[in-house]
C-alpha positions as CSV (number, residue, x, y, z in Angstrom):
1,M,0.0,0.0,0.0
2,H,1.2,3.5,-0.8
3,R,2.9,5.3,2.1
4,A,0.6,8.3,1.8
5,A,-2.4,6.0,2.3
6,L,-0.9,4.6,5.5
7,T,0.2,7.8,7.1
8,G,-2.5,10.1,5.8
9,R,0.2,12.7,4.8
10,P,1.4,13.5,1.3
11,T,4.8,12.2,0.2
12,V,7.3,14.7,-1.1
13,R,10.1,13.6,-3.3
14,I,13.1,15.9,-3.7
15,R,14.5,15.0,-7.1
16,G,18.3,15.1,-7.4
17,Q,18.8,16.0,-3.8
18,A,22.2,14.3,-3.8
19,H,23.3,16.6,-6.6
20,V,22.2,19.9,-5.0
21,F,25.1,22.1,-3.8
22,R,25.8,25.7,-3.1
23,L,26.8,27.9,-6.0
24,S,29.7,29.3,-3.9
25,A,31.6,26.1,-4.9
26,V,31.6,27.4,-8.5
27,F,33.6,30.4,-7.4
28,S,36.2,28.5,-5.5
29,P,39.9,28.8,-6.6
30,I,40.2,25.1,-7.3
31,T,37.1,25.1,-9.5
32,L,38.5,28.0,-11.5
33,V,41.8,26.1,-12.0
34,V,40.0,23.0,-13.3
35,F,37.4,24.7,-15.5
36,L,39.0,27.9,-16.5
37,F,42.8,28.1,-16.1
38,V,43.6,24.6,-17.4
39,P,41.2,24.8,-20.4
40,L,42.7,28.1,-21.5
41,L,46.3,26.7,-21.3
42,L,45.3,23.7,-23.3
43,L,43.4,25.9,-25.8
44,Y,46.7,27.8,-26.3
45,V,48.6,24.6,-26.8
46,V,46.3,23.2,-29.5
47,S,45.9,26.6,-31.3
48,S,47.7,26.8,-34.6
49,E,50.6,29.0,-35.2
50,R,48.7,30.6,-38.1
51,V,46.1,32.0,-35.7
52,L,48.7,33.9,-33.7
53,E,50.6,35.0,-36.8
54,V,47.7,36.2,-39.0
55,D,45.2,37.5,-36.4
56,F,47.7,38.8,-33.8
57,Q,50.9,39.4,-35.7
58,S,52.8,37.2,-33.1
59,R,54.9,34.1,-33.4
60,K,53.9,31.2,-31.2
61,T,56.4,30.8,-28.4
62,L,55.3,27.4,-27.1
63,S,58.2,25.4,-25.7
64,W,58.6,22.5,-23.2
65,T,60.2,24.8,-20.8
66,G,57.3,27.3,-21.0
67,F,54.7,24.6,-20.8
68,A,56.4,23.1,-17.7
69,Y,56.5,26.5,-16.0
70,F,52.8,27.1,-16.6
71,G,51.8,23.5,-15.7
72,L,53.7,23.8,-12.4
73,A,52.2,27.2,-11.8
74,L,48.6,26.0,-12.0
75,L,49.5,22.9,-10.0
76,L,51.1,25.0,-7.2
77,F,48.2,27.5,-7.3
78,A,45.7,24.7,-6.8
79,A,47.9,23.1,-4.0
80,G,48.2,26.5,-2.2
81,A,44.4,27.0,-2.5
82,K,43.7,23.6,-1.0
83,I,46.1,24.2,1.9
84,G,44.7,27.6,2.6
85,D,41.1,26.3,2.4
86,D,41.7,23.3,4.7
87,S,43.7,25.2,7.3
88,T,41.1,28.0,7.5
89,R,38.3,25.4,7.7
90,A,40.0,23.7,10.6
91,R,40.5,26.9,12.6
92,A,37.8,28.3,14.9
93,V,36.7,31.7,13.9
94,D,37.9,34.5,16.2
95,R,35.0,35.5,18.4
96,N,35.8,39.2,18.0
97,T,35.5,39.0,14.3
98,N,32.3,36.9,14.3
99,E,30.2,39.0,16.6
100,E,27.2,40.9,15.3
101,L,27.6,44.5,14.3
102,T,26.9,47.0,17.0
103,P,24.7,50.0,15.8
104,E,27.8,52.2,16.2
105,R,30.0,50.1,14.0
106,R,27.3,49.5,11.5
107,R,26.6,53.3,11.1
108,S,30.4,54.0,10.8
109,L,30.8,51.4,8.1
110,A,27.7,52.7,6.3
111,V,29.2,56.3,6.3
112,L,32.5,54.9,5.0
113,V,30.7,53.2,2.1
114,E,28.6,56.3,1.4
115,V,31.7,58.6,1.3
116,A,33.5,56.1,-1.0
117,L,30.6,56.0,-3.4
118,V,30.1,59.8,-3.4
119,L,33.8,60.4,-4.1
120,S,33.8,57.8,-6.9
121,I,30.7,59.4,-8.5
122,L,32.1,63.0,-8.2
123,A,35.4,61.8,-9.8
124,Y,33.5,60.3,-12.7
125,V,31.6,63.5,-13.2
126,L,34.8,65.5,-13.2
127,W,36.6,63.1,-15.5
128,F,33.8,63.0,-18.1
129,T,33.3,66.8,-17.8
130,L,37.0,67.3,-18.7
131,G,36.5,65.0,-21.6
132,F,33.6,67.1,-22.9
133,I,35.7,70.2,-22.6
134,R,38.6,68.6,-24.4
135,A,36.3,67.5,-27.2
136,G,34.7,70.9,-27.6
137,G,31.2,69.9,-26.5
138,V,29.0,66.9,-25.8
139,T,28.0,66.4,-29.5
140,E,31.7,66.5,-30.6
141,F,32.6,64.1,-27.8
142,F,30.3,61.4,-29.1
143,E,31.2,62.1,-32.7
144,I,34.9,61.4,-31.8
145,W,33.8,58.3,-30.1
146,R,31.9,57.2,-33.2
147,R,34.7,57.9,-35.6
148,N,37.9,57.4,-33.6
149,P,37.4,55.6,-30.2
150,F,41.2,55.2,-29.8
151,L,41.6,59.0,-29.9
152,L,38.9,59.4,-27.3
153,K,40.6,56.9,-25.0
154,T,44.1,58.3,-25.3
155,E,43.5,62.0,-25.5
156,I,39.9,63.2,-24.9
157,L,39.4,60.9,-21.9
158,A,43.1,60.7,-20.9
159,T,43.4,59.7,-17.3
160,V,43.9,62.4,-14.7
161,P,46.1,61.4,-11.7
162,G,44.1,61.4,-8.5
163,V,40.7,61.8,-10.3
164,T,40.7,58.5,-12.1
165,T,42.2,56.9,-9.0
166,L,39.1,58.0,-7.0
167,V,36.6,56.4,-9.4
168,Q,38.0,53.0,-8.3
169,L,36.7,53.5,-4.7
170,S,33.4,52.1,-5.9
171,V,35.1,48.7,-6.7
172,A,35.2,48.1,-2.9
173,A,32.2,50.2,-1.8
174,I,29.6,48.3,-3.9
175,P,30.5,44.8,-2.6
176,L,30.6,46.1,1.0
177,A,27.2,47.7,0.6
178,I,25.7,44.4,-0.6
179,A,27.5,42.1,1.8
180,F,26.4,44.2,4.9
181,G,22.9,44.8,3.7
182,F,23.2,48.6,3.3
183,Y,21.3,48.4,0.0
184,R,17.8,48.9,1.5
185,R,14.8,51.2,1.1
186,G,15.3,54.6,2.5
187,S,19.1,54.5,2.4
188,V,21.1,56.9,0.2
189,I,23.3,54.0,-0.7
190,R,20.3,52.6,-2.6
191,I,20.6,55.6,-5.0
192,L,24.4,55.8,-5.0
193,V,25.1,52.2,-6.0
194,P,23.0,52.3,-9.3
195,L,24.5,55.7,-10.1
196,A,28.0,54.3,-9.7
197,L,27.1,51.3,-11.8
198,A,25.8,53.6,-14.6
199,F,29.0,55.5,-14.7
200,T,31.0,52.3,-14.8
201,V,29.0,51.0,-17.8
202,A,29.6,54.4,-19.6
203,R,33.3,54.1,-18.8
204,A,33.4,50.5,-20.2
205,F,32.0,51.6,-23.5
206,L,33.4,55.1,-23.9
207,F,36.8,54.5,-22.5
208,S,37.0,51.0,-24.1
209,E,37.8,49.4,-20.8
210,R,35.9,46.2,-20.2
211,L,37.8,45.4,-17.0
212,A,36.0,48.4,-15.4
213,L,32.6,46.6,-15.7
214,T,34.1,43.2,-14.8
215,E,35.3,44.7,-11.5
216,V,31.7,45.3,-10.5
217,I,29.8,42.5,-12.3
218,I,31.9,39.6,-10.9
219,P,31.6,40.8,-7.2
220,I,27.9,41.4,-7.5
221,A,27.3,38.0,-9.2
222,F,29.3,36.2,-6.4
223,L,27.5,38.0,-3.5
224,L,24.0,37.4,-5.0
225,L,24.5,33.9,-6.3
226,A,27.0,32.2,-3.9
227,P,24.4,31.4,-1.2
228,R,22.0,29.8,-3.6
229,K,21.6,26.0,-3.8
230,V,21.2,24.5,-7.3
231,T,21.4,21.2,-9.1
232,V,24.2,20.3,-11.5
233,P,22.1,20.6,-14.7
234,R,21.1,24.1,-13.6
235,V,24.7,25.1,-13.0
236,V,25.5,24.0,-16.6
237,V,22.7,26.2,-17.8
238,F,23.9,29.1,-15.7
239,A,27.5,28.6,-17.1
240,L,26.3,28.6,-20.7
241,V,24.2,31.7,-20.1
242,A,27.1,33.5,-18.4
243,L,29.4,32.5,-21.3
244,A,26.9,33.8,-23.9
245,A,26.4,37.0,-22.0
246,T,30.1,37.6,-21.7
247,A,30.7,37.0,-25.4
248,T,27.8,39.3,-26.3
249,F,29.1,42.0,-24.0
250,F,32.6,41.6,-25.5
251,A,31.3,41.8,-29.0
252,A,29.3,45.0,-28.2
253,T,32.3,46.8,-26.7
254,E,34.6,45.5,-29.4
255,L,32.3,47.1,-31.9
256,R,33.7,50.4,-31.0
257,R,37.1,49.3,-30.0
258,S,38.4,47.6,-33.1
259,Y,35.5,47.2,-35.6
260,A,35.6,50.9,-36.2
261,Y,39.0,50.3,-37.9
262,T,38.7,46.8,-39.4
263,H,35.0,47.0,-40.4
264,D,34.9,43.3,-39.8
265,F,31.6,42.5,-38.0
266,S,31.7,38.7,-38.4
267,A,31.1,36.3,-35.5
268,E,34.4,34.6,-36.4
269,H,36.3,37.9,-35.9
270,A,34.6,38.6,-32.6
271,T,35.4,35.0,-31.3
272,T,39.0,35.3,-32.4
273,R,39.5,38.6,-30.6
274,F,37.7,37.2,-27.5
275,V,39.8,34.1,-27.2
276,G,42.9,35.9,-28.5
277,Y,43.2,38.0,-25.4
278,Y,44.0,34.9,-23.5
279,L,46.0,33.1,-26.2
280,T,48.4,36.1,-26.6
281,S,48.7,36.5,-22.8
282,V,49.9,32.9,-22.4
283,N,52.0,33.3,-25.5
284,N,53.8,36.3,-24.0
285,G,54.1,34.6,-20.7
286,M,55.9,31.7,-22.4
287,A,58.3,34.2,-24.0
288,A,58.9,35.8,-20.6
289,I,60.0,32.6,-18.9
290,D,61.9,31.3,-21.9
291,D,63.8,34.3,-23.0
292,F,63.5,37.1,-20.5
293,P,63.1,35.7,-17.0
294,A,63.6,38.2,-14.1
295,S,64.2,41.0,-16.6
296,T,62.1,43.5,-14.6
297,P,62.5,42.5,-10.9
298,F,59.6,43.3,-8.6
299,Y,58.0,45.6,-11.2
300,S,54.7,43.8,-11.8
301,S,54.4,42.4,-8.3
302,G,54.9,46.0,-6.9
303,E,53.4,47.9,-9.7
304,F,50.8,49.9,-7.6
305,L,53.8,51.3,-5.7
306,W,56.1,52.0,-8.7
307,R,53.3,53.8,-10.5
308,L,51.8,55.6,-7.5
309,P,51.4,59.3,-8.3
310,G,54.0,61.3,-6.5
311,L,56.3,58.3,-6.1
312,R,56.8,57.1,-9.6
313,D,58.6,60.4,-10.6
314,F,60.2,61.2,-7.3
315,R,63.8,62.2,-7.7
316,I,66.0,64.7,-5.9
317,E,69.5,65.3,-7.3
318,H,72.5,66.7,-5.4
319,F,70.8,66.1,-2.0
320,P,73.1,67.2,0.8
321,G,75.4,64.3,1.8
322,I,73.8,62.1,-0.9
323,E,74.2,62.4,-4.6
324,T,70.6,61.4,-5.5
325,I,67.5,60.3,-3.8
326,S,65.0,58.5,-6.1
327,L,62.0,56.3,-5.8
328,R,61.8,55.7,-9.6
329,Y,61.9,52.1,-10.7
330,V,64.5,52.8,-13.4
331,D,66.9,54.3,-10.9
332,A,66.5,51.4,-8.5
333,F,66.9,48.5,-11.1
334,G,68.5,50.2,-14.1
335,V,65.8,49.3,-16.5
336,D,62.7,51.2,-17.7
337,P,60.0,48.4,-18.1
338,E,57.7,50.1,-20.7
339,P,60.4,50.8,-23.4
340,F,62.2,47.6,-22.4
341,W,59.2,45.4,-23.1
342,E,58.1,47.3,-26.2
343,R,61.6,46.9,-27.7
344,T,61.7,43.3,-26.6
345,F,58.4,42.5,-28.2
346,A,59.5,44.0,-31.5
347,Q,62.7,42.0,-31.5
348,D,61.0,38.8,-30.5
349,G,58.3,38.8,-33.1
350,L,55.4,39.7,-30.8
351,D,52.8,42.3,-31.1
352,Y,53.0,44.9,-28.4
353,E,49.3,45.6,-28.6
354,F,48.9,42.5,-26.6
355,N,51.5,43.3,-23.9
356,V,50.3,41.3,-21.0
357,F,51.8,38.0,-19.7
358,T,49.1,36.3,-17.5
359,G,49.5,36.2,-13.7
360,P,52.2,33.5,-13.8
361,G,53.9,35.2,-16.7
362,F,54.2,38.5,-15.0
363,L,55.8,36.8,-12.0
364,A,58.2,35.0,-14.4
365,A,59.2,38.4,-15.8
366,D,59.8,39.6,-12.2
367,F,61.5,36.6,-10.6
368,G,62.0,33.9,-13.3
369,W,61.3,30.4,-11.9
370,A,61.2,31.8,-8.4
371,G,57.9,33.3,-9.5
372,L,56.3,29.9,-8.8
373,I,56.7,30.8,-5.1
374,G,54.5,33.8,-5.7
375,V,51.9,31.7,-7.5
376,L,51.8,29.3,-4.5
377,L,51.3,32.2,-2.1
378,L,48.5,33.6,-4.3
379,G,46.8,30.2,-4.2
380,L,47.2,30.0,-0.4
381,I,45.7,33.5,0.0
382,S,42.9,32.7,-2.4
383,G,42.0,29.5,-0.5
384,R,42.0,31.2,2.8
385,L,39.8,34.1,1.6
386,Y,37.4,31.7,-0.1
387,R,36.8,29.8,3.1
388,R,36.6,33.0,5.2
389,S,34.0,34.3,2.8
390,E,31.6,31.7,4.2
391,Q,32.2,33.0,7.7
392,T,32.1,36.8,7.7
393,A,30.5,39.6,5.7
394,F,33.8,41.5,5.4
395,H,35.6,38.6,3.8
396,R,32.6,37.9,1.5
397,A,33.0,41.4,0.1
398,F,36.8,41.2,0.0
399,Y,36.8,37.8,-1.8
400,A,34.2,39.1,-4.2
401,V,36.7,41.7,-5.4
402,W,39.6,39.2,-5.2
403,L,37.6,37.0,-7.6
404,V,38.2,39.6,-10.3
405,G,41.9,38.8,-10.1
406,L,41.2,35.1,-10.2
407,F,39.0,35.4,-13.3
408,E,41.7,37.5,-14.9
409,F,44.6,35.3,-13.7
410,M,45.3,33.9,-17.2
411,R,45.5,37.4,-18.6
412,I,46.9,39.9,-16.1
413,L,48.3,40.1,-12.6
414,Y,45.3,42.1,-11.2
415,F,46.2,41.8,-7.5
416,S,49.1,44.3,-7.7
417,N,47.7,46.5,-10.5
418,P,47.5,50.2,-9.5
419,R,43.8,50.2,-10.2
420,I,43.1,47.9,-7.2
421,L,45.0,50.1,-4.7
422,P,42.0,52.4,-3.9
423,A,39.8,49.3,-3.2
424,Y,42.5,47.9,-0.8
425,L,42.5,51.2,1.1
426,V,38.7,51.1,1.4
427,F,38.8,47.6,2.7
428,A,41.6,48.5,5.2
429,A,39.5,51.4,6.5
430,A,36.5,49.1,6.8
431,Y,38.6,46.6,8.7
432,V,39.7,49.3,11.2
433,V,36.1,50.3,11.7
434,L,35.0,46.7,12.3
435,R,37.8,46.0,14.8
436,R,37.4,49.1,16.7
437,P,36.4,48.4,20.3
438,A,32.6,48.7,20.9
439,H,31.5,51.3,23.4
440,A,28.5,50.9,25.7
441,R,27.2,54.3,24.6
442,T,27.6,56.2,21.4
443,A,27.7,60.0,21.1
444,F,24.9,59.9,18.5
445,P,22.2,57.4,19.6
446,V,20.9,55.3,16.7
447,T,17.1,55.3,16.5
448,R,16.6,53.5,13.2
449,R,14.5,50.5,12.9
450,P,16.7,47.4,13.4
451,V,17.8,45.7,10.2
452,P,19.5,42.3,9.8
453,S,23.2,42.8,10.2
454,G,26.1,40.9,8.7
455,S,28.8,39.2,10.8
456,V,32.2,40.8,10.8
């Protein structure tokens, strides 16, 4: 007899229950190694020399030495991520960092996020206003964008030290707003976040900088999707949709970036350009470890310091008691990286338009084979942050931004890029706010209706 007839209660069957898992696993470092890093490396290996020569004006640099370096790099990254994940999982969470937010801390953190968003938006307004002035008007600005997007990027919207640095504050502010639940009705952040996103979208298309939009889309996707539980088939569908959306967005931005000059609107050209950004990066990384290991020591790994406004050109000659005081990279190491690599690319049969080396490749250019130690450390940090993201709201927001670097790992070394420094500073300020000792009374009593608070 049917069980429902015996018990008088309906039977509920949960189909595929054994295959249900949290989407956060999709964003783990090891998952990215298996399903993103390794496939991209293999795609480069099987790609024909003609593709690189015809479409990217570069010779294929694949060698057993280069392949061994990249293979070891991915293996060590995965090993570091596993060690970091397991060690963090085994440790008890510090009670002080897992307590609920006090009203004082919550309000201080909200103010920090608001200030970061406002500064970012004002910097965007100033930057675009300067662009309109340089172009001679709004109409002329968009006409230049239509006819010559490269001119718009390099001259009309040329970066302004300090101003274009401040726009990056929203990279950290938006994930913090979402992770701590500040994005709610009645909050000014509810208005500031969409406004910052709108400026970011405009920047991605007008300034031909897709990474700017990636920096906000990936963190938002992680924070919204990671807690969900789904079945394996649904994950496959999500992955295909995400891939289609990424390819569509790339084609749309490429329409103004290169199609304006090539007039090639074919799907084949769009696909070649899309995949080519990774193929050429691996190709350049192979050349770095084969022919130019440790040629620019500490440059890429410390780039946000070497290119920091005020420090990158700091030089005092005939200082009393000392001949010269300089913080310039070229004075410290005797090589100027930009002209060095441009000259090297020309001599080595590579196209300098594609002048990135992948994360492992940049570390090879800095340290040679010792760069593998840096890859291992990045894996270790990634594994720890991933596990901590399940424990505190602060680490969820931080890992959401760190993910941008992981998704770009086979193209650039994002973690030490100057553009991430403002986000690091916002997170540092947020950490100070969250670790500040709580007081029994606050100078300004909070009378707002209680809202769910994240853990710190």
